[in-house]
N, C-alpha and C positions, 0 to 999 in steps of 0.2 A: 503494502499500499501506498501511496506516495506519500513526503510532506503536507498536499494543499490537497487531498485530496478532499472532491466537498466542499472548496472552496473554492470563492468568485474574488479575482484578479483584475486590477485595470493598472496599469501600466500606460504614460506619457513618457512618446522620446520611444516610444515602440517600434521607432524606420528603421533607427543605427541602433551601433555603436551597445552599451550596454543596454538600452531598454529591451535591443530584440532578443538579448541574450539572456533578458531574464525573462522577456515572453517566455523563451521556446524552452526555459527550462522552468520558469513557474507551470507548464503545461506537460511538461516530461513528470514532474509531483503531483499530476494528479487535478490540477486548478483552471478550471472554466476564465478564460482570458479576454478581457479588452484589450484592445489595440491603441492605442489613442495618439497620433502625431497631425500636424499641415501638412506630411508627405503621402500623398492616398498613394500614389506609386510600390513609397516604401512598404507604407503597416500595411497592406495589403499582401505582397510579399511575404514579412510575416505571418502572418492570416494562415495564409498557400503552406507553408513549411509545418507550422504544427498542423494546418489540420493532413498534409503530406502521411505525416509522422501517427495519426492519427487518434490528435487532439480536438479541442474545441475551445472556440477562438472568433471574436465579432471583428472589426475595421471600426474605429468610429473617428472625422474627421475633425477637430477643434482644436481652433487655437486656445493657449493656454491659458496664455496674456484677455482674452475676454472673458467678461464674466455672466454672459452670456452663452460663449462656445460650455464653460465649464459644469453649470445647473445641466446644460444638453444629456455633456457624458458622460453623466452622472446619470441621469431619467436614462437614460437610453441602455446605461450597462443593467441597472432596473428589468427596466421593459425583455432586455435577452434572455437572465440570468436569474434574480428574482432579487438578487442582493450583492454584499459587498463585503469584503471579508480581508484585504489587501490592495490596499491603495501604496500605488508606488509611486509619485510626485519626482519625476524622473528627469521629466526638460528640460533642455539649457539650450542655452548659446555661447562663443567664446568669438567674442568679432574680431573681427581684423585688426577694425582702428582703433581700441583698446589699447591706449597704453599708459602715458605716465598721467596728474590730475592738467597737465600744459600740453598736452598735445588731442587729452579723448577730448570732442564732442559732447557737449549736453545728451544730443538725439544718439547718442551712442549710449552715452550713460543712464539714458530712460524707456529703452528696448531690451538693456541686457538684468536691468531689474521690473521691467513687466514682465520679463518671461522664464525668468529663475530664485525670483522671489514673491509675487502677486500671483506667480502663476501657482508656488508650494499652496499658497495663502487659499485662495481661493478654489482648487481641488481639494483643499481642508474644506473648509468654509461650505458647501456642498457635499463632498464625501462623506464628511463623518453622521452626518443624517441617517444618512443609509447604512453606513459600518453599526450606529447604535443600534438600528433597529434592525439589523440580522445580528445581532447578541454579540456586539465587539470583532476585532481584530486588530493587524496591525497597518502602521503608517510609518511607512521607508520616504524619507527627500532625502534627495539628494545634494550633499553641500559637495566640501574638497576640500587638499589638503592645506590649500593656500591658504584657507579661513586664519593658518597655526604661524604660515611664515611669511615672508615676502619675497617676491617672484623676485625671479634674477631676470626673465625678460616682463616690461611691467605687464598692466593685465588691469588695473585697478578697479575698475567697475567690475570686473570677475570677481576677484580675490569679495571686494569688500559687497557682492552679494549672497556669498557664501556664509562669512559669515556671518549677515543677517539669517541666513537658511539652518545656520546654526542652531541663532538665538529663539528663533519662531517655531524649533521643534524642539526645544528643553522646556519653553512656558505651554506649547498643548501639551505634552506628556502631561503638566499637575496638572493643566489643569481636567482631564479626561481622564486621568490613572485608574480612579473609581468606574466605570465604567466599561470596565473590560476594551478598555482600545487603548491601543502602545502606541508612542511618536516615536523612533530614532531616525538620527541619521545618517546616512553612509557615505564617507566618505574619502573617494578614492585618490590616491595619491596618479601619478605622471602616466596614463595611458596609453595605448599601442592604437589610439582611434583616427576616425576621422577629423571627432571635431578635433583631439588637440595636434593633428596631425596637420595640418591647414592653419593652423596658431603659428607652432613652430615652423613653417615653412622654406626654412633651408637648413643644411647639414647644424651652420654651426649651430643654429638655436636650440637643434635638439640637441646639440655633446657639451651644451651651455647644461642644460636642466638635467640630464645624462649622468651628466658628472654627482650629481649629489647626492645617486639611489645608492644606497650601498650593496644591495643589489645586481646593480649594476644594468640594471633593463626596465625599460617600462611594462607596466602591467597589462595582460587582456583582457577584453570586458567580458568573457567567460571566470572569470575571473572573480570578477567585481561581482556579477549574476550568483556565483554560490555565494556571497556572505551578503546577497538582499536576500536571497529564498532565507539564511539563519534568518533573518530579522522578520521574513514575513510568516517564522512559521513555530512551529510554540517549543519549540528546541530554545527558543528566546522567553519565554515565558515570563521570566524576573526581569524585564528589560525590557528599559523608560526610560526618554529623556539622556537616552547616552547618543554618544559617536562610534560609531563603527570604520576608525584607520583603517583601511587598507591601503597602503601608498609607499610597497616595498623599502621598510626602515626612514623613509625624508626626512618626517615628524622627530624623531630619536637621532636623530644624528646633527640636528637642528636646533630642537626647542629645547631649553631650561627646565622640569619638572616644576611645577608653581610648589 
């Protein structure tokens, strides 16, 4: 029996990267999966991959920065599957024009926060009532190791947005702890995903990031999906308000314990 048998999971950013890997793994572990993304072709491809392996999934096109879209994705999940037990607020962007405070345009800042922070807030705003109605469950919000470190390659909007996700996750966890709703943040280290590789678009930039990772390599989306599965499943049943750092040791190398 899978770790998510008889569970309904919704994953934003399910068309690629961590989102796709998590959708596939959650389905293999028995969950019915709502694959959410603005990328229709990529999202449908994820659904097709799940169905090809005998799983159950539906694609929902949604812009997580839009309240009406987020309300609709929760409603459609309820209509398709009758409930919600795992909400993985994973969708995020890393804008190529994101730099230091002087060079980053205000619209880059606003777009980054709209998706990376408001998208998590809206997912919880509309998703928590359905999770509560379904008897409780697990919320996972994608943060990042950069919430702890200044990035060698500046990305001020992204870094600030991920710090906000960590703080929001802690507060949500405390608010809902006695409702059988757990909220944790997953903080990946540098990954060999399209999102980061587009940002680190030269070998020099990649090596500048890679040299700081004690394990000497970028992480893989599949490794993050396995961490997300732990947070989604009852294996982490006494864990809430926490951060799961899966980062190849980078923060241990550079952050002084409090």
